[in-house]
C-alpha positions as CSV (number, residue, x, y, z in Angstrom):
1,M,-28.0,161.0,-24.4
2,M,-29.6,164.6,-23.4
3,P,-29.0,167.9,-25.4
4,P,-26.3,170.4,-23.7
5,T,-28.7,172.5,-21.7
6,T,-29.5,172.3,-18.0
7,G,-32.0,170.6,-15.8
8,G,-31.6,167.2,-17.2
9,S,-30.2,164.3,-15.4
10,I,-27.2,161.9,-15.7
11,H,-26.7,159.5,-12.9
12,G,-28.3,161.5,-10.3
13,Q,-26.8,164.7,-11.4
14,L,-27.9,167.9,-13.4
15,R,-26.4,167.8,-16.8
16,R,-24.2,170.9,-17.7
17,R,-22.6,172.1,-21.1
18,D,-19.4,171.5,-19.5
19,D,-19.8,167.9,-18.2
20,Q,-16.6,165.9,-17.2
21,M,-18.0,162.7,-15.9
22,L,-15.5,159.9,-14.6
23,Y,-16.1,156.6,-15.9
24,L,-14.7,153.3,-16.0
25,M,-14.9,151.5,-19.3
26,I,-13.6,149.3,-21.6
27,K,-13.3,150.1,-25.6
28,P,-13.6,147.8,-28.2
29,D,-10.1,147.3,-30.2
30,P,-9.6,149.2,-33.8
31,A,-10.8,146.0,-36.1
32,A,-14.2,145.9,-33.8
33,A,-14.8,150.0,-33.7
34,A,-14.7,150.0,-37.4
35,A,-17.1,147.4,-37.8
36,M,-19.5,149.3,-35.2
37,D,-19.2,152.5,-37.7
38,R,-19.7,150.2,-40.5
39,L,-23.0,149.3,-38.8
40,R,-24.2,152.7,-38.6
41,L,-23.4,153.2,-42.0
42,D,-25.5,150.1,-42.9
43,Y,-28.5,151.3,-41.1
44,N,-28.2,154.9,-41.9
45,L,-27.1,156.3,-38.1
46,A,-25.3,159.4,-37.4
47,R,-21.3,158.7,-37.6
48,K,-20.3,161.8,-35.6
49,Y,-20.0,160.1,-32.3
50,Q,-16.2,158.1,-32.1
51,R,-15.9,156.9,-28.6
52,F,-17.0,153.7,-28.5
53,H,-17.1,152.0,-24.8
54,V,-19.0,150.2,-22.4
55,T,-19.7,151.9,-20.1
56,L,-18.9,149.7,-16.3
57,V,-19.1,152.1,-13.5
58,P,-20.0,155.8,-13.7
59,F,-18.6,158.4,-11.0
60,G,-20.4,161.7,-11.7
61,D,-18.3,164.8,-12.4
62,I,-14.6,164.8,-12.0
63,R,-14.8,168.0,-10.4
64,L,-17.4,166.8,-7.5
65,I,-15.2,163.6,-6.7
66,S,-12.7,164.0,-3.4
67,P,-9.6,163.6,-3.9
68,E,-9.4,160.9,-1.4
69,N,-12.7,159.0,-3.2
70,L,-10.5,159.4,-6.4
71,E,-7.3,157.9,-4.6
72,L,-9.5,154.8,-3.3
73,I,-10.7,154.0,-6.8
74,R,-7.0,153.6,-8.5
75,C,-6.0,152.1,-5.2
76,A,-8.8,149.5,-5.7
77,L,-8.3,148.9,-9.5
78,A,-4.5,148.7,-8.6
79,S,-5.2,146.1,-6.8
80,L,-7.9,144.6,-8.9
81,Q,-6.5,140.6,-10.2
82,A,-8.7,139.9,-13.4
83,E,-8.1,137.8,-16.8
84,P,-9.0,139.4,-19.7
85,F,-12.3,138.2,-21.2
86,E,-14.4,138.5,-24.4
87,V,-17.1,140.6,-25.5
88,A,-19.4,140.2,-28.4
89,L,-21.8,142.3,-29.6
90,N,-24.7,141.6,-32.1
91,R,-28.0,143.0,-32.4
92,I,-28.7,146.8,-32.3
93,K,-31.3,147.5,-30.1
94,G,-32.3,151.2,-29.8
95,N,-29.3,153.3,-30.8
96,A,-27.1,150.6,-29.2
97,L,-25.5,147.6,-29.9
98,V,-26.0,144.9,-27.2
99,G,-25.4,141.1,-26.6
100,N,-27.5,138.0,-25.6
101,K,-24.2,136.1,-24.1
102,M,-22.5,139.0,-21.6
103,Q,-22.3,136.6,-19.0
104,A,-18.0,137.6,-18.9
105,L,-18.4,141.2,-18.6
106,R,-21.4,140.7,-16.7
107,D,-18.9,138.7,-13.9
108,F,-16.5,141.2,-14.8
109,Q,-18.6,144.3,-14.0
110,R,-19.8,142.6,-10.7
111,I,-16.7,141.9,-9.5
112,L,-15.1,145.5,-10.1
113,V,-17.8,146.3,-8.6
114,G,-17.3,144.5,-5.3
115,R,-13.7,145.7,-5.4
116,L,-14.5,149.6,-5.3
117,D,-16.8,148.6,-2.5
118,A,-14.6,146.9,-0.7
119,F,-11.8,149.6,-0.7
120,G,-15.0,152.2,0.0
121,V,-15.0,154.2,-3.0
122,Q,-18.3,156.1,-3.1
123,R,-20.2,156.2,-6.0
124,P,-23.2,156.7,-7.4
125,D,-25.9,153.7,-8.1
126,Y,-26.1,152.0,-11.4
127,D,-27.9,149.6,-13.2
128,F,-25.3,147.9,-15.5
129,N,-26.9,147.2,-19.0
130,P,-24.5,146.6,-21.1
131,H,-23.9,148.0,-24.2
132,A,-21.9,150.3,-26.8
133,S,-24.2,153.5,-28.2
134,L,-23.7,153.6,-31.6
135,T,-25.3,157.2,-31.9
136,Y,-27.0,160.0,-29.4
137,D,-29.7,161.1,-31.8
138,E,-32.7,160.7,-31.0
139,W,-34.0,157.4,-30.1
140,Q,-35.5,155.1,-32.7
141,P,-36.6,151.5,-31.6
142,R,-35.0,149.1,-33.4
143,N,-34.0,145.2,-32.5
144,I,-31.8,143.9,-35.3
145,P,-30.0,140.8,-35.5
146,V,-26.5,141.6,-37.0
147,S,-23.1,139.5,-37.5
148,P,-21.2,139.9,-34.0
149,I,-18.8,142.2,-33.5
150,A,-16.4,141.0,-30.8
151,W,-13.1,141.8,-29.0
152,R,-10.9,140.9,-26.2
153,A,-11.3,143.4,-23.3
154,E,-7.5,143.6,-22.0
155,R,-7.6,147.1,-20.3
156,L,-9.6,148.7,-17.8
157,L,-10.0,152.8,-18.9
158,L,-10.7,155.8,-16.2
159,I,-12.0,158.0,-18.5
160,N,-13.0,161.6,-18.3
161,S,-15.6,162.3,-20.6
162,I,-16.1,166.0,-21.5
163,H,-18.9,167.1,-23.4
164,G,-18.6,167.7,-26.5
165,K,-14.7,167.5,-26.5
166,G,-14.3,163.5,-26.1
167,H,-12.4,161.5,-23.9
168,D,-9.4,161.8,-21.7
169,L,-7.4,158.9,-20.0
170,I,-7.0,159.6,-16.7
171,E,-5.0,155.6,-15.9
172,S,-5.6,152.4,-17.4
173,W,-5.0,149.1,-16.0
174,T,-4.2,145.7,-18.2
175,L,-6.2,142.6,-17.8
176,E,-3.7,140.1,-17.3
177,P,-4.0,136.1,-17.8
178,R,-3.5,134.2,-14.9
179,Q,-2.1,131.3,-16.2
180,G,0.7,131.2,-18.3
181,S,1.5,129.7,-22.0
182,L,2.3,126.1,-21.8
183,F,3.9,126.4,-25.4
């Protein structure tokens, strides 16, 4: 993450001290988040950042998104039919935790983008590279295998990420299994 000054860019927009960026994301469950925090301790990574997540789609500064586009986002996501899926991350690469078996996550993100496109949602171009940032300190070249940290993604979150303050939940959608229980 760039320092909070003007002049940088994030997803093609100028970075400001008062960023309020809108994202679709998933977050790990509390046990997986605690395991991520333990990794930071084990590898001496800064622990000031506490909002572990995987960004699926960025939309840009929420203050620049039209009410019509925000409503299209909500409608597209309300109509999304998707099942929960497993996420497993097993390597520290640079400042992030990544996985080598990410097909379910990649498939979900592709379906999500397709749904947004079908509804005509305006969004910036984004090269999806699934990861959970462990620190936003200066990037370090790391490639360290670790025990897998896994969780079941069961909710899709629409988040306003306010620079220096945290994540405000705008709305969420539960991912529902399509098949009922046999027992």
